[in-house]
BAVOMI-639385 format. One record per residue: x, y, z of N, C-alpha, C, O in turn; residue number from 1. Coordinates in nm, 3 decimals. Each point is the difference from the previous one (the first is absolute). Example, Ala and Ser with C-alpha at 12.3 -4.5 7.8 and 13.67 -1.06 7.14 Angstrom:
<recs>
n.px:n.py:n.pz:ca.px:ca.py:ca.pz:c.px:c.py:c.pz:o.px:o.py:o.pz:i
1.319:-0.569:0.780:-0.089:0.119:0.000:0.090:0.120:0.000:0.104:-0.002:0.066:1
-0.139:0.107:-0.138:0.082:0.119:0.006:-0.077:0.109:0.073:0.051:0.111:0.017:2
</recs>
This chain:
<recs>
n.px:n.py:n.pz:ca.px:ca.py:ca.pz:c.px:c.py:c.pz:o.px:o.py:o.pz:i
-1.477:1.953:-2.580:-0.136:0.042:0.018:-0.004:0.110:0.107:0.072:-0.005:0.099:1
-0.156:0.103:-0.122:-0.021:0.107:0.098:-0.134:-0.025:0.068:-0.102:-0.020:-0.066:2
0.104:0.021:0.196:-0.120:-0.027:0.079:-0.042:0.128:0.072:0.084:0.076:0.047:3
-0.214:-0.054:-0.037:-0.051:0.116:0.074:-0.032:-0.042:0.142:-0.063:-0.103:0.023:4
0.108:0.183:0.072:-0.025:-0.025:0.142:-0.079:0.119:0.054:0.053:0.110:0.015:5
-0.179:-0.133:0.013:-0.088:0.106:0.048:-0.015:-0.006:0.151:0.011:-0.106:0.061:6
-0.037:0.221:-0.003:-0.024:0.007:0.144:-0.132:-0.069:0.032:-0.100:0.018:-0.070:7
0.102:-0.095:0.176:-0.121:-0.065:0.049:-0.062:0.088:0.108:0.067:0.089:0.052:8
-0.193:-0.110:-0.017:-0.062:0.082:0.105:0.082:0.004:0.130:0.007:0.104:0.065:9
0.054:-0.216:-0.028:0.082:-0.002:0.121:0.118:0.096:-0.011:0.031:0.072:0.095:10
0.034:-0.069:-0.213:0.112:0.091:-0.023:-0.048:0.145:0.013:0.065:0.081:0.067:11
-0.177:-0.049:-0.131:-0.053:0.136:0.001:-0.040:0.044:0.141:0.026:0.114:0.039:12
-0.088:-0.203:0.036:-0.039:0.032:0.138:0.121:0.029:0.087:0.000:0.096:0.078:13
0.103:-0.178:-0.090:0.121:0.022:0.080:0.068:0.131:-0.038:0.047:0.073:0.087:14
-0.041:-0.044:-0.216:0.061:0.125:-0.046:-0.077:0.121:0.052:0.060:0.098:0.043:15
-0.192:-0.106:-0.047:-0.083:0.111:0.048:0.018:0.025:0.149:-0.018:0.112:0.047:16
0.054:-0.215:0.028:0.017:0.014:0.144:0.135:0.050:0.044:0.022:0.021:0.119:17
0.071:-0.001:-0.213:0.134:0.047:0.036:0.001:0.150:0.027:-0.070:0.076:-0.067:18
0.148:-0.036:0.164:0.025:0.142:0.025:0.134:0.034:-0.061:0.104:-0.051:0.044:19
-0.105:0.137:-0.144:0.123:0.035:-0.071:0.035:0.144:0.029:-0.083:0.090:-0.013:20
0.207:-0.068:0.053:0.052:0.134:0.024:0.040:0.059:-0.135:0.094:-0.050:-0.062:21
-0.162:0.155:0.013:0.034:0.057:-0.131:0.146:0.041:-0.013:0.056:-0.007:-0.109:22
0.007:0.050:0.218:0.141:0.039:-0.006:0.089:-0.120:-0.032:0.106:0.016:-0.061:23
-0.149:-0.134:0.100:0.081:-0.120:-0.024:0.000:-0.041:-0.147:0.089:-0.073:-0.043:24
-0.188:0.119:-0.033:-0.007:-0.039:-0.141:0.018:0.118:-0.094:-0.023:-0.012:-0.121:25
0.064:0.126:0.174:0.019:0.119:-0.083:0.118:-0.020:-0.095:0.094:-0.073:0.031:26
-0.101:0.137:-0.146:0.108:-0.007:-0.099:0.127:0.061:0.060:-0.003:0.111:0.053:27
0.113:-0.184:-0.063:0.127:0.052:0.054:0.081:0.074:-0.106:0.107:0.052:0.029:28
-0.158:-0.047:-0.151:0.061:0.073:-0.112:0.142:-0.045:-0.032:0.078:0.076:-0.057:29
-0.045:-0.198:0.092:0.131:-0.056:-0.035:-0.003:-0.044:-0.146:-0.100:-0.054:-0.046:30
0.209:0.076:-0.027:0.012:-0.046:-0.138:0.052:-0.144:0.003:0.121:-0.023:0.002:31
-0.213:-0.072:-0.002:0.038:-0.141:0.012:0.058:-0.057:-0.129:0.042:-0.115:-0.002:32
-0.038:0.194:-0.106:0.057:-0.050:-0.125:0.152:-0.010:0.007:0.062:-0.055:-0.091:33
-0.003:0.107:0.196:0.146:0.002:0.010:0.054:-0.082:0.116:0.119:0.009:0.033:34
-0.204:-0.091:0.030:0.046:-0.077:0.115:-0.051:-0.143:-0.005:-0.107:-0.028:-0.054:35
0.185:-0.061:0.112:-0.045:-0.136:0.027:-0.043:0.001:0.147:0.080:0.031:0.088:36
-0.204:-0.066:-0.064:-0.054:0.004:0.136:0.018:-0.138:0.062:-0.064:-0.097:-0.040:37
0.153:0.090:0.139:0.026:-0.127:0.067:-0.110:-0.027:0.102:-0.042:0.089:0.074:38
-0.003:-0.213:-0.071:-0.105:-0.044:0.091:0.046:-0.126:0.070:0.092:-0.067:-0.048:39
-0.151:0.031:0.162:0.039:-0.125:0.067:-0.021:-0.123:-0.088:0.070:-0.100:0.017:40
-0.163:0.107:-0.110:-0.033:-0.114:-0.086:0.075:0.001:-0.133:-0.013:-0.094:-0.077:41
0.090:0.197:0.050:0.072:0.011:-0.128:0.020:0.146:-0.035:0.053:0.076:0.080:42
-0.095:-0.037:-0.201:0.011:0.140:-0.039:-0.100:0.030:-0.111:-0.060:-0.091:-0.059:43
0.042:0.220:0.033:-0.087:0.044:-0.109:0.058:0.125:-0.063:0.071:0.077:0.065:44
-0.102:-0.058:-0.192:0.038:0.124:-0.065:-0.101:0.037:-0.107:-0.063:-0.087:-0.061:45
0.049:0.215:0.039:-0.094:0.054:-0.096:0.062:-0.008:-0.139:0.100:0.067:-0.027:46
-0.158:-0.147:-0.059:0.052:-0.018:-0.136:-0.051:0.108:-0.094:0.076:0.051:-0.083:47
-0.203:-0.016:0.096:-0.061:0.097:-0.091:-0.119:0.065:0.069:-0.071:-0.064:0.077:48
0.050:0.191:-0.106:-0.119:0.067:0.051:-0.044:0.110:-0.096:0.083:0.065:-0.064:49
-0.214:-0.046:0.056:-0.056:0.115:-0.071:-0.129:0.040:0.071:-0.020:-0.039:0.115:50
-0.066:0.114:-0.179:-0.120:0.051:0.066:-0.102:-0.108:0.034:-0.086:0.021:0.086:51
0.094:-0.137:-0.152:-0.103:-0.102:0.023:0.051:-0.133:0.053:-0.080:-0.084:0.042:52
0.211:0.063:-0.041:0.051:-0.130:0.042:0.137:0.014:0.068:0.078:0.090:-0.033:53
-0.052:-0.179:0.127:0.133:-0.012:0.060:0.036:-0.148:-0.005:-0.077:-0.085:0.045:54
0.194:0.054:-0.099:0.045:-0.139:-0.012:0.117:-0.019:0.096:0.105:0.063:-0.015:55
-0.125:-0.151:0.113:0.103:-0.030:0.099:0.050:-0.141:-0.021:-0.077:-0.089:-0.036:56
0.205:0.068:0.057:0.059:-0.133:0.004:0.021:-0.034:0.147:0.063:0.077:0.074:57
-0.115:-0.191:-0.032:0.018:-0.047:0.138:0.081:-0.129:-0.005:-0.031:-0.090:-0.077:58
0.132:0.083:0.160:0.075:-0.124:0.018:-0.030:-0.050:0.140:0.025:0.069:0.099:59
-0.079:-0.189:-0.090:-0.029:-0.060:0.130:0.098:-0.113:0.025:0.016:-0.089:-0.084:60
0.049:0.091:0.198:0.090:-0.109:0.039:-0.082:-0.128:0.015:-0.120:0.004:0.030:61
0.185:-0.118:-0.050:-0.067:-0.129:0.015:-0.058:-0.010:0.141:0.067:0.030:0.098:62
-0.191:-0.073:-0.091:-0.075:-0.021:0.125:-0.027:0.130:0.077:-0.042:-0.006:0.116:63
0.065:0.122:-0.177:-0.030:0.127:0.066:-0.143:0.043:-0.032:-0.061:-0.053:-0.093:64
0.010:0.147:0.169:-0.133:0.051:-0.029:-0.007:0.149:0.031:0.069:0.049:0.090:65
-0.152:0.021:-0.165:-0.023:0.141:0.028:-0.107:0.009:0.108:-0.060:-0.100:0.039:66
0.038:0.220:0.009:-0.112:0.020:0.093:-0.130:-0.006:-0.080:-0.001:0.025:-0.121:67
-0.107:-0.058:0.189:-0.129:0.007:-0.067:-0.042:0.146:-0.004:-0.006:0.066:0.104:68
-0.023:-0.018:-0.222:-0.042:0.138:-0.015:-0.087:0.011:-0.124:-0.011:-0.094:-0.078:69
-0.050:0.209:0.060:-0.085:0.019:-0.118:0.008:0.144:-0.047:0.040:0.091:0.074:70
-0.080:-0.073:-0.197:-0.011:0.131:-0.061:-0.143:0.011:-0.052:-0.024:-0.026:-0.118:71
-0.071:0.063:0.204:-0.141:-0.008:-0.039:-0.041:0.090:-0.116:-0.104:-0.022:-0.061:72
0.183:0.123:0.030:-0.037:0.090:-0.109:0.091:-0.016:-0.122:0.001:0.085:-0.089:73
0.073:-0.194:0.084:0.088:-0.028:-0.114:-0.038:-0.135:-0.060:-0.046:-0.090:0.069:74
0.067:0.079:-0.199:-0.009:-0.130:-0.065:0.142:-0.057:0.002:0.094:0.068:-0.042:75
-0.079:-0.189:0.089:0.132:-0.061:0.012:0.005:-0.127:-0.083:-0.090:-0.083:0.006:76
0.196:0.069:-0.085:0.026:-0.122:-0.074:0.136:-0.052:0.039:0.096:0.076:0.012:77
-0.086:-0.206:0.007:0.126:-0.064:0.034:0.029:-0.107:-0.104:-0.090:-0.074:-0.040:78
0.215:0.067:-0.005:0.043:-0.104:-0.093:0.125:-0.064:0.058:0.096:0.069:0.034:79
-0.098:-0.200:-0.022:0.115:-0.073:0.053:0.099:-0.021:-0.114:-0.034:-0.062:-0.101:80
0.155:0.113:0.115:0.101:-0.015:-0.104:0.080:-0.128:0.016:0.045:-0.058:-0.099:81
-0.026:0.015:0.224:0.081:-0.119:0.026:-0.044:-0.061:0.133:-0.033:0.072:0.094:82
0.032:-0.203:-0.086:-0.035:-0.068:0.124:-0.150:-0.010:0.019:-0.075:-0.012:-0.097:83
0.032:0.016:0.221:-0.142:-0.006:0.031:-0.027:0.084:0.124:0.087:0.018:0.084:84
-0.210:0.032:-0.074:-0.041:0.080:0.114:-0.139:-0.041:0.045:-0.076:-0.061:-0.075:85
0.045:0.095:0.198:-0.135:-0.018:0.055:-0.051:0.138:0.038:0.063:0.070:0.079:86
-0.177:-0.031:-0.135:-0.063:0.128:0.034:-0.121:-0.030:0.086:-0.081:-0.087:-0.033:87
0.069:0.159:0.144:-0.106:-0.029:0.097:-0.090:0.120:0.023:0.044:0.115:0.000:88
-0.172:-0.145:0.020:-0.094:0.098:0.054:-0.028:-0.045:0.143:0.065:-0.092:0.050:89
-0.159:0.154:0.015:-0.036:-0.041:0.135:-0.056:-0.142:0.000:0.019:-0.075:0.095:90
-0.089:0.039:-0.203:-0.074:-0.126:-0.001:0.050:-0.107:-0.097:-0.044:-0.115:0.009:91
0.135:0.149:-0.099:0.046:-0.102:-0.095:0.140:0.031:-0.049:0.053:0.109:0.023:92
0.005:-0.207:-0.093:0.131:0.023:-0.060:0.001:-0.056:-0.141:-0.073:-0.093:-0.033:93
0.159:0.152:-0.051:0.011:-0.037:-0.140:0.147:-0.024:-0.031:0.084:0.086:0.026:94
-0.053:-0.202:-0.082:0.137:-0.032:-0.041:0.020:0.046:-0.144:-0.087:-0.019:-0.085:95
0.201:0.080:0.058:0.035:0.044:-0.135:0.140:-0.050:-0.032:0.090:0.003:0.084:96
-0.072:-0.049:-0.208:0.129:-0.049:-0.049:0.057:0.100:-0.100:-0.068:0.094:-0.040:97
0.193:-0.115:0.000:0.064:0.087:-0.098:-0.087:0.010:-0.125:-0.047:-0.102:-0.052:98
0.026:0.223:0.005:-0.082:0.024:-0.117:-0.147:0.022:0.030:-0.077:0.036:-0.088:99
0.038:-0.058:0.212:-0.139:0.019:0.038:-0.017:0.134:0.071:0.096:0.055:0.055:100
-0.217:-0.004:-0.056:-0.024:0.130:0.061:-0.124:0.001:0.085:-0.075:-0.097:0.010:101
0.055:0.212:0.052:-0.112:0.020:0.090:-0.044:0.145:-0.010:0.083:0.091:0.007:102
-0.212:-0.068:-0.024:-0.056:0.136:0.003:-0.079:0.014:0.128:-0.086:-0.082:0.031:103
0.117:0.187:0.044:-0.066:0.021:0.129:-0.083:0.127:-0.009:-0.065:0.038:0.098:104
</recs>
C-alpha cells in the first residue's frame, strides 16, 4: 500500500522560519549517474533520470538514519524494497514495510 504523508501546519511553520543560504543548495552540476554516493547511513545512487523524474536507490544500514530534510518544491515517493523503515516529520512518524510506499 502507498500512503500519502502531507505537511501539517507545524511542519510548514517550521520550514517557513528557516534561514537557508542559497549557495548551500545551489546545483553542483555533478553527473550523479556515474557515482555511488557514500553516506554515514549507507549509500545512494541515481538509477534513472529524465526531464520529469529522478529515481534514486538508497541503501540504509540497519538502525541507521538519514538527516531530517525536505524538498519543498519536489514531489517525493519512497518505496521500501526490503526490510522496514520509519519516515518522520516534525510531528509524526510512519512505518513502512517491504512493498509499501510513501508519497510526500
